[in-house]
N, C-alpha and C positions, 0 to 999 in steps of 0.2 A: 198277201205276204210272199215276197219273191225269195226263192231258194237258189243258191248258187251251187252248181255241181262242182265238187272238188275232187280231183284225182289224188290218189295217195302219193305221197312224196317218195320218189325213187332216188336212192342215193347213187352216186357215181360208181361206187364199188359194186352195187347190185347190177347195174347196166353192164359193166365190164364182165361180171360173172356170167350173165345171160349170154353175152356174145361168145364167151369161151365155151359154154354148154352147146350153143347152136353149132359152132364149128366142130365140136367133138361129135355131135349127133350126125352131122353131115358126113364126116370122115368115116365114122363107124358104119353108116348106112351104105355108103359106096363100097366099103370093104366087104360087108356081108353080101351085097349083090355080086361082087366079083368072085366070091368064093362059092356061091351057089352054082349047081349044074346049069349049063347053058340051055336055054329054051330056044328052040329054033324060031319060034315066033318073035322073040324079043332081041335076038342077036343084032338085028338091024336097027335097034332103037337105043343106043347108048346115051344119046343126048336126053332122051326122055327119062332114063334112070337118074341122070344127074339132076334134072329138074325136080323129080320126085324127092330125091334126097335133100335138095335144098329146101323144098316146101316143108318136108317133115321136120328139118332142123329149125326152120323159121318159126313154125307154130309149136313145135314140141318143146323147144328150149325154154321159151317163156313159161309154159305150163309147168315144166319140171322145176324151173327156178322159183316161181311164185308159190307153188303148192308144196314143193318138197324142200328146196334149198333155202328159200327166203326166211322161214322161221329160224333156221339155224344161223343164217347170216346176221339177221337182226339181233338174235341173242348174243352172237359174238360181238357185234358192234356195240350193243348196250354194255356188255361186259368190258369192252375196251374203253368206252367212255368212263365207266365207273372206276376202272383201273387208273385212267388218266386223272380223274378227280381225286382219287385216293392218293395218287402219286403227288399231285399238286398240294394236297393237304399235308402230306408227310413232309414235302419239301418246305412248305411254310413253317411247319412245326419245327423242322430241323434248323431253319434259319433263326427262328425265335429262340430256340434252345441255345444256338451258338451265340446270339446276342446276349442272352442272359448269362451264359458262361463267361463271355468277355466282361460284362458288367461285374459279375461275381469275382472274376480274377482281378479286375481293376480295384474293386472294393477291398479285396484281400490284400492287394499290394498297398493300398492306402493305409489300411489298418496296420500292416507290418511297418510301414514308414512312420505312422503316428506312434506306434508302440516303441519303435527305435528312438524317435525323438523324445518321447516321454522318458524312456530309459536313460537317455543322456542328460535330460534337463530336470527330471522330477525324481522324487523318492517314492517308490511304489511298494505296496505290500498287500497281500491277500490273506484272509483268515477263514477258518470254518465257522459254523454257527456257534461254536463254543468260544470263539475268539482266539483260537490257537493259530499261530502263523503257519501258512502253508506255502507261501512263496514271497520272496523279496528280490528286488533288483540290486545291481552293484552299488548304486548310489546310497541305498539304505545301509549297506554294509560299510561303505566308505565313511559316511557321516557319523554312524553310530560306533564304529570301531569294532563291531562284532563280525565274526565270520558267519557265512550263511548257515553253516551247521549249528552254530550257537543260537541262531534265531528260530529256525524251523522247529515247530512243536512248542514254542514258548508263546506267551501272550506279550502284548506291547508293554506290559508292566516292566519288562526288562529295561526299557529306556525311560521309565517314569522318573521325573526329577523331583516329584513331591511338591512342585510349585503350585499345582492346582488342587482345589478342594474336591472331596468326593462328589459333591453336587454337580461339579463341572462334567465329570465323566458320566454320571447318571443322565444328565440332560443330553449328552452326546448320543448315547445308545438309545434313549427314548425317541430321539428325533429320527434315527435311522430305522428303528423298528416300525415307526409310523409310515415309513416309505419315503420320508423326506431326505434331502441331501443336507448333511451337517457341514458347516464351514466355520473355521475359527483358527486362532493362533495357539499353538501348544509349545510349551517349554519342555524339552527332553534332555536326558542326561546320557552322554556317551560312555563308552566302556572305561575311558581314562578319567571319568569324573567331571569333565567339562560339560557345561550346559549349552544347548543350542536351541534356537527358535525355528519352528516350521509353521507354514500356513497349510492347514489340512482341508481336504475335501473328501469326506467320508460318506459312503452309502452302502446300503444292504444289497446283497446279490441274492436273487430268488430263482427258483426253477420255473418251468413253464406252467406248472399248476399252482404257483404262488408260494410254495414252501421256502422257508429261509434256508439258503445254501451257505451263506457266509457274509463276509464284509470285505470291501475293497477301499483302500486308502491311497490318495495321491497327495504328496507333500512337496512343498517348495521351501528351500532353505532361505529364511529371512533374518538370519542372525546379524548380518551386516546392516540390514535396514533397521533392525531393532537397536543396534548399537548407535547408528546415526540418529534415530529418533530419540534415544536416551540423551545423546549429546545435545541435540537441538532443544529437548525439554529442559535440560539443565541450563543451557544458554538462555532460553526464554525466561526461565525463573530468574536468572541473574539480570537479564535485560529488564524484566518487569520490576525487579527490586531497584535497579538503577533509575528507571523512569519514574518510579514512585517516589524515590527519595532525592532526585535531583532538584536543585534549587530553581532551575529554569523550567518554564513551560515548553513543551515540545509537541508539535503537531505536524502531520504529514498529509498532503493532498496529492491525488493522482493527476494525470494529464487532463482529465475532464473536470478538474476542480471539485472532486468529491473526496470526502474525508477517508483516509486510510487508517489512521490511529491518532490518538492524543493521550497525553498522560494526565494524571490527576491535578498536577500543578497548573497546567494550562486551563483545565476546566474551572478550577477554583479562581484563577486569576481574572477570568472574564465572566464568571457566574453562568457557565454553560450547563443546562439541564441534561439529565441522562439520555433523553430521547434524541438529543442532537450530538451525542458522542458515538452513535452507532456508525460503523463503517458504511460508506456510501452516501452519507449526508452531504448535500451540496454546500459549497462555501457560501453561497448566497443566503441559505437558511441560517447559517452561523452568524453572518453579518446582520441579518434581519433581527436576530436575537440581541445582538449588541445594541442596535438602534432602539429596540423596544425597551431595553433595560437602561437606556441612557448611560451607557458605560463610559462614553468618551466625554472629556471635559469641553473640548472645543468643536464638537460635532464630528462627523465621519472623517477619518484620516484620508488624505488624498489618494493613497494607493488602493483604497476600498471604494472609491466613487464609481458609480455605474459605468461611466465611460472609460474607466481605467482598470476595471477589475480583471479584464481579460489578460492584461499584461502584468498582473500583480506579481507573478513569479520572477519577473525581470527586475523588480525593485529589491535590490540586495539588502539594503538596510533602511530602517525607518524608525521614528520615535513617536510613540503614542502617549498622549497625556490623558489619564483617566479621571473620572469625576471625583474619585476619592482622594485625589491629590497625588496618586502614584504615577510614575513615569515608566513606560515599558519600552525597552529597546528590542526591536524585531530584526533578526538576521535570517535571510532566506538563502538556501542552497539548492540549485536545480538537481533533479535526479535523472538518470538515464531512462529514456522512454517517456519522458514528460512528467510533469508534477514537480513538487518541491517539498523540502522539509525545512521548517523554520523553528527557531528558538526564540522564546519570549522571556526576557530577563527583566525583573523588577530592579531598576537602577535608581529608584527614588533615594535610597540612602547614599549612593555614590554621588548623585547630583547634589544632594543636600551637603554632602561632605565637600564636594568641589566648590559649591557656593560658599560654604563656611571658610574654606581655605582662601577663596578670593576675597571674602569679607575681611578675614583676618589680615590679608595682605594690604588692605586699604583702610583698616580701622585699628584703633588703639585697643590692645588686648584687655586693658583694665576698665576703661570707661565706655568702650564700644563706640566712641566718637570717631569720625574720620581722622586718619593720621596725616602726616605731612604729604604723602604721595597723593592721597585723595583731595587734600586741601589744595594742592597745586592744580589738579584737574578742575575742581569746582571753581577756583578763582579765575582760571582761564576761561571757563564756560561763562561765568558771570560777566567778565569783561567783554567777551565776544557777543553776548546776548543783550547787553545794555542798550536801551533805546537812547536817542539823542537827548531827551529830557531827563534821563536817569543817570545816577552816579552809583558807584560801587564803594562802599565803606569797608575798611578793614580795621577791626578792633583787636588789639593785641593785649591779652590779659596775663598778669603774673600775680600769684598769691603772695600776700605779705605774711611773714612769720611762719611760713609752712615748714622751714627747716627745723624750727623749735619743736613743732609737733612730732616730726620724725625722730628727733633726738631724744625727746622726753617720753613719748608714748610708743615709739617703735614704728617700723615700716608698715606693719599691718594696720595700725591706726592711720598712718599717712595715706595708705591705699584707700581705706574706707572714707577718709576725708575727701580725697580726689573724686571718688565716685559720687559723693554727696554734692560736691561743688559742680560737677558735670550736670547732675540732675537739675540744680538750681539755674544753671546757665541755659539749659534747654527750656526751662519753664518761662524764660524771659524773651525768647525769640519766636519768630514766625516759622511756619513749616518750610517756607521757601529759603530761609536763611541757613547758612552752613556754620556748624560749630565743630571745631577740630581741636584735638590735643596734640601739640607738636613736641612734647617732651617735658618731663619733670612736672612742674606746677604751672606750665605755660599753656594757654589756650588762645585760639584765634577764632573770631567770628567774622563772617563775610555776609554783607547785607546790601541789597540793591534798593534804592529809593529815589523818589523825586525831590526830596528835601533832606539831603544827606547830613548836613551839619546839625540840623535840629533833631532829626530822628536818631542820629548816632549819639548825640549828647544825651537824649532821653534814655536810650538803651544803656549807655554807660552808667548813668545814674541808677538805673534799675539793678544793674550788675553790682554796683558798690553796695547798695542797700541789701539786696538778697544775699550776696556772698558773705557780707560782714555779719549777718545774723548768727547767733550761737548754733553750734552743732553738738549733737549727742553722739559721741564716737566711742564705742566699746566701753560704755559706762562712764565716760568722761565728757565734761562740757568743754568744747574747744572753740576758740575764737581766732579767726583769721580775717584778713582784709584782702583787698585786691587793688592793684594799680593798673591803669589802662592807658594805652597809647592808640591814637586814631589817625589813619591816613585815608584820604578820599580821592578816588579817581574821577575825572582825569586831572584834578587840581594838583594832587601830590604825586602823580605818576600814572603811566599807562600800562605798565607791565607788572606782573606779580612780584618780581624781584624788587622793583622800586617801592611798591606799596608795602610789602612786608618790612623792608628795611626802614622806610620812613615811619611806619607804625611802631617799630621797635625803638626808634629814636624818641618818638613821642612818649613811649612807655618809660624810657630812661629818665625823661624829664619829670614824669609823674612820681617816680621813685625818689627823685632828688627833692621834690617839693613837698614831701611829707606823707606820701603813700595815701591809700584809700581815696584816690582821686583819679581824674582822667585828664589828658591833654591831647589836643590836635597837633598834627605835625606842623612845624614851623621851619621854613628853609634855613633859619639861623641855627637850627640844631644840627645841621650837616657837619660831620667831622667831630662831634662831641663824644661819640661812642663807637670807635672803630672796632673793638672786639666783637661787637654783635654781628659783624658781617659774616663770620664763619657759621653762626647759627642760622642766619638767613639763607646762606647757600645750601646748608643741609636741608632746610625746610623746602627750598625750591627744588 
């Protein structure tokens, strides 16, 4: 094992000190030699004395330094290093303390700012463990109407409105005693008697050892919000009542075609179950339910077809026919931000009423037979639709002795008789034939056939037989007859005016020849009955 010889480390300070000692010894030695009495033998050797002094200084100085001075120097150096370390430690500690002081000052400033903001925005109060108020801010005084002196030393019962039950307050204090933060809305009463609402955040304040010190409360004035909420609630109640009792179905979908709301009328109208009335339900789910329940009479409406459903909000109005015979008018109005609101109105009664009005405009109000207007249309249609081998026959009927029934039994009996006659006429014709009442006791029948003369004659004979049979009218047996005139197109005319005129002339001939009979138009009859022209024009 090899050992390395190591010399002790010599600091620069120690080398410098050794040099200083050597120089001092050299000077002192020369001084001492100079002061001693002169020796005759050594006077001639000054250079030798100098060399001796130098040698003594050279060898003596290190000895003095290492054996006498070095321990003190090392101790001084060690002490100096320790002082430097201590100084460094103190400097670091001072910088840390300064940083902590800056952070603490910043935290204090933030706390002051937060407290200032809270003082301006919130209502603050503090109490002791008994609940007696120890401090309040200006906002508390302003909203309650009490001066600070009136509040300090009192409990919060001074602003108790009596709105909340005792259990409310018990729950509040129990929550804070457990160490939890209590939050809630409280109705207070100001000094002038007015109530106001605050949102409270209350908590217990404890000492370092956990003992209860008091309570702190932060409140926000929400009176305006409560008033708005109350108004909204009242409006919602009214809106719900309006939606519930409105005769129309109402539904609203958002821009993603998801249900926002619908009223009960809409749900009942389409048989929508409760789980599909939940907000957020896709429109497709509602339509699928329509299909599953076969709600529509003629299949899915065009605006709900898969390739058009994305643009359903653009369809402003549509009409849906339901399987139960009802008709629903749908009107859509777009909303800002997408989506639409639509009303669904059952217009079945309106359509039926309109149809009834149209029907009455074209039919006789007593017998429900086509009137003169509809007769004109049907006759035009029959003439236009007749095939080359077809003819159109017009049979003009007039009751015999009808005026006597009206005069003896009254108009009610006359009306009942006309209804009975109309029924017998209907029973004699085909579904394709037209039977019309053109006024009073006059009827017209339009028939298309391949053998008009024969078929018209047979039909006229049936009319005479059927209509001439006795009637039981209002407890009376009534007898009437019928006279008939017949005109055939194109033989007797090609227009409705000609056919009606010629059939009327043939009817006049039947009346003259004894009634209860029929006659075909004969050109020789032209000019025999001029007064009939006004009636024909009216019918046309």
